[in-house]
C-alpha positions as CSV (number, residue, x, y, z in Angstrom):
1,M,-136.4,194.3,14.9
2,N,-138.2,195.7,11.8
3,V,-141.6,194.2,11.2
4,T,-143.9,195.0,8.2
5,I,-147.6,194.2,8.5
6,W,-149.3,193.7,5.1
7,N,-153.1,193.7,4.9
8,E,-155.6,193.8,2.0
9,Y,-157.5,196.4,3.9
10,R,-160.7,195.8,1.9
11,H,-163.2,194.3,4.4
12,E,-162.7,197.1,6.9
13,K,-163.6,199.7,4.3
14,E,-166.6,197.8,2.8
15,S,-168.2,196.1,5.8
16,E,-169.8,198.0,8.7
17,I,-169.4,194.9,10.9
18,V,-165.7,194.6,10.2
19,A,-165.2,198.4,10.5
20,K,-166.7,198.3,14.0
21,I,-164.3,195.6,15.1
22,Y,-161.2,196.9,13.3
23,P,-161.9,200.6,12.7
24,N,-158.3,201.4,11.6
25,G,-157.8,198.1,9.9
26,I,-156.5,194.7,11.0
27,H,-153.0,195.8,10.3
28,E,-153.2,198.7,12.7
29,T,-154.6,196.5,15.5
30,I,-151.7,194.1,15.1
31,A,-149.3,197.0,14.9
32,T,-150.5,198.4,18.2
33,F,-149.7,195.3,20.3
34,L,-146.4,194.6,18.4
35,E,-145.3,198.2,19.0
36,E,-145.8,197.6,22.7
37,E,-143.2,194.8,22.4
38,G,-140.7,197.4,21.2
39,F,-140.6,196.3,17.5
40,N,-140.2,198.9,14.8
41,I,-143.5,198.6,12.8
42,Q,-144.5,199.7,9.3
43,T,-147.7,198.8,7.5
44,A,-148.5,198.2,3.8
45,T,-151.8,197.6,2.1
46,L,-153.0,196.2,-1.2
47,D,-154.1,199.5,-2.8
48,E,-150.8,201.3,-2.3
49,A,-148.3,201.6,-5.1
50,E,-146.5,198.2,-5.4
51,H,-148.9,197.1,-2.7
52,G,-146.7,199.0,-0.3
53,L,-143.9,196.4,-0.7
54,T,-141.3,198.5,-2.4
55,D,-137.7,197.3,-2.6
56,E,-136.8,199.7,0.2
57,V,-139.6,198.4,2.5
58,L,-138.6,194.8,1.9
59,A,-134.9,195.5,2.3
60,N,-135.7,197.0,5.8
61,T,-138.0,194.2,6.9
62,D,-136.8,191.4,9.2
63,V,-140.2,189.8,9.5
64,L,-143.3,190.2,7.3
65,I,-146.8,189.5,8.5
66,W,-149.4,188.8,5.8
67,W,-153.2,189.0,6.1
68,G,-155.3,188.4,2.9
69,H,-158.7,187.1,2.0
70,R,-160.9,188.3,-0.8
71,A,-158.3,189.8,-3.2
72,H,-155.5,187.3,-3.5
73,C,-155.8,187.4,-7.3
74,E,-155.2,191.2,-7.3
75,V,-151.7,190.8,-5.8
76,E,-149.2,191.3,-8.7
77,D,-147.1,188.3,-9.6
78,S,-144.0,190.4,-9.7
79,I,-144.5,191.5,-6.1
80,V,-145.2,187.9,-5.0
81,E,-141.9,186.8,-6.6
82,K,-140.0,189.7,-5.0
83,V,-141.4,188.8,-1.5
84,K,-140.7,185.1,-2.1
85,Q,-137.1,185.9,-2.9
86,R,-136.7,187.9,0.3
87,V,-138.0,184.9,2.3
88,L,-135.5,182.6,0.6
89,D,-132.8,185.2,1.4
90,G,-133.7,185.1,5.1
91,M,-136.7,187.4,5.8
92,G,-139.2,185.8,8.3
93,L,-142.8,185.4,7.3
94,L,-146.0,185.0,9.3
95,L,-149.2,184.2,7.4
96,L,-152.5,184.7,9.2
97,H,-155.8,183.1,8.6
98,S,-156.9,183.3,4.9
99,A,-153.4,184.0,3.9
100,H,-153.2,180.2,3.4
101,F,-154.7,180.8,0.0
102,S,-152.4,183.7,-1.0
103,K,-150.3,183.5,-4.1
104,L,-147.3,183.9,-1.8
105,F,-148.0,180.9,0.4
106,K,-148.9,178.7,-2.6
107,Q,-145.6,179.7,-4.3
108,L,-143.6,178.8,-1.2
109,M,-145.5,175.5,-0.5
110,G,-145.9,174.3,-4.1
111,T,-149.4,172.9,-3.3
112,S,-153.0,174.1,-3.6
113,C,-153.2,175.0,0.2
114,D,-156.9,174.3,0.0
115,L,-159.1,173.2,2.9
116,K,-162.7,172.9,4.2
117,W,-164.3,175.9,5.8
118,R,-167.6,177.0,7.4
119,E,-168.5,180.4,8.8
120,N,-171.0,180.2,11.6
121,G,-169.2,181.5,14.7
122,E,-168.3,178.2,16.3
123,R,-166.1,177.8,19.4
124,E,-162.5,176.9,18.6
125,L,-159.9,175.4,20.9
126,L,-156.3,175.8,19.8
127,W,-154.4,173.0,21.5
128,V,-150.7,173.4,22.1
129,V,-148.9,170.4,20.4
130,D,-145.4,171.5,21.2
131,P,-145.2,173.1,24.7
132,S,-141.4,173.4,24.4
133,H,-141.5,175.5,21.3
134,P,-140.6,179.3,21.5
135,I,-143.8,180.2,19.8
136,T,-145.9,178.6,22.6
137,E,-143.9,180.4,25.4
138,G,-146.4,181.7,28.0
139,I,-149.4,180.1,26.3
140,P,-151.7,177.8,28.3
141,E,-152.6,174.2,27.3
142,Y,-155.1,175.5,24.9
143,I,-156.5,178.9,23.7
144,E,-160.3,179.2,23.6
145,L,-162.0,181.4,21.1
146,E,-165.7,181.8,21.6
147,Q,-166.4,182.5,17.9
148,E,-164.3,181.8,14.8
149,E,-164.6,180.5,11.3
150,M,-164.1,176.8,11.0
151,Y,-161.2,175.4,8.9
152,G,-161.0,171.6,8.5
153,E,-158.7,169.0,7.2
154,H,-157.5,168.0,4.7
155,F,-155.2,171.0,4.6
156,D,-153.3,170.6,1.3
157,I,-149.8,171.7,2.4
158,P,-146.5,169.8,2.5
159,T,-145.7,168.0,5.7
160,P,-144.7,170.8,8.1
161,D,-141.4,171.0,9.7
162,E,-143.2,171.5,13.0
163,I,-146.9,171.4,14.1
164,I,-147.4,173.9,16.9
165,F,-151.2,174.1,17.3
166,I,-154.1,171.8,16.4
167,S,-157.6,173.2,16.5
168,S,-160.8,171.5,17.4
169,F,-164.2,172.9,16.5
170,A,-167.7,172.5,17.8
171,G,-168.7,170.7,14.6
172,G,-166.1,168.0,15.2
173,E,-163.5,169.1,12.7
174,V,-159.8,169.4,13.5
175,F,-157.1,171.5,11.8
176,R,-153.4,172.0,11.8
177,S,-153.7,175.7,12.9
178,G,-150.0,176.5,13.7
179,V,-147.3,175.1,11.4
180,T,-143.8,176.0,10.5
181,F,-141.6,175.6,7.5
182,K,-138.2,176.7,6.3
183,R,-137.6,177.8,2.8
184,G,-134.1,178.8,1.8
185,K,-132.8,180.8,4.8
186,G,-136.3,182.0,5.7
187,K,-138.5,180.8,8.5
188,I,-142.3,180.6,7.9
189,F,-145.1,180.4,10.5
190,Y,-148.7,179.9,9.4
191,F,-151.3,180.7,12.1
192,R,-154.9,180.0,11.4
193,P,-157.2,182.3,13.6
194,G,-158.3,185.7,12.5
195,H,-161.5,185.9,10.6
196,E,-162.4,189.5,10.0
197,T,-165.9,189.4,11.6
198,Y,-164.6,188.3,15.0
199,P,-162.4,190.2,17.4
200,T,-159.7,187.5,17.5
201,Y,-156.7,189.9,17.3
202,Y,-157.7,191.5,20.6
203,H,-157.3,188.1,22.4
204,K,-154.3,188.4,24.6
205,D,-153.1,184.8,24.0
206,I,-153.5,185.3,20.2
207,Q,-151.4,188.4,20.5
208,K,-148.8,186.6,22.5
209,V,-148.5,183.8,19.8
210,I,-148.0,186.4,17.1
211,R,-145.3,188.2,19.2
212,N,-143.6,184.9,19.8
213,G,-143.9,184.0,16.2
214,V,-142.2,187.3,15.1
215,K,-139.3,186.7,17.5
216,W,-138.9,183.1,16.2
217,A,-139.1,184.0,12.6
218,K,-136.3,186.6,12.7
219,A,-133.3,185.5,10.7
220,D,-130.3,184.2,12.6
221,N,-126.8,185.4,11.5
222,T,-126.7,182.8,8.8
223,P,-123.6,183.0,6.6
224,E,-123.8,183.6,2.9
225,I,-124.0,180.4,1.0
226,T,-122.1,179.8,-2.3
227,Y,-123.6,177.7,-5.0
228,G,-122.4,176.4,-8.4
229,N,-118.9,175.6,-9.6
230,Y,-116.7,176.3,-6.6
231,Y,-112.9,176.7,-6.1
232,R,-111.0,177.4,-3.0
């Protein structure tokens, strides 16, 4: 399986706090544990030509992982449209944490994708809603994160095809933290945890969820579909 991990790679270069946690970038941390699973990994970042998402890279990507936060507006619309089309054609997509506000997710959802948030290092419990789902395989009843950024409802997304995780926070808020959608022939998994100032992507259960999500999102052998005026 060919997996491309896309990251803005800005916080890690501009913040000493983030650089200490992810010295080689969030994308490289994720790449390390996915390579252990035997996936073929390539990475791409915002400041590369075409944001690293050339036609060749996308054509050779089974599943794309997207992490973005502070520079959503800098992603070129033409690249967003190209990635969106690949999803519709069957490429799997995992969106992590603040990627909920990316141009790509908004395009695919057709809503604002807005929410409440608060950054003060609260405890988060990610409760498994669907224990039979492939994404939750090997995951306990809940995942506990000692510190994370709070996201709260209402989360302005369409009704998900599936709700996999619901988070509860120390402040009392809850959030749909793991949801899936299908768009065209592509499978989409949004997974909430992963604020850059906390070591979330070193947590073994978070890593397992992402590994499971990649496996789930890979396209099946879906036949080509014919549209329009049709004769047999």
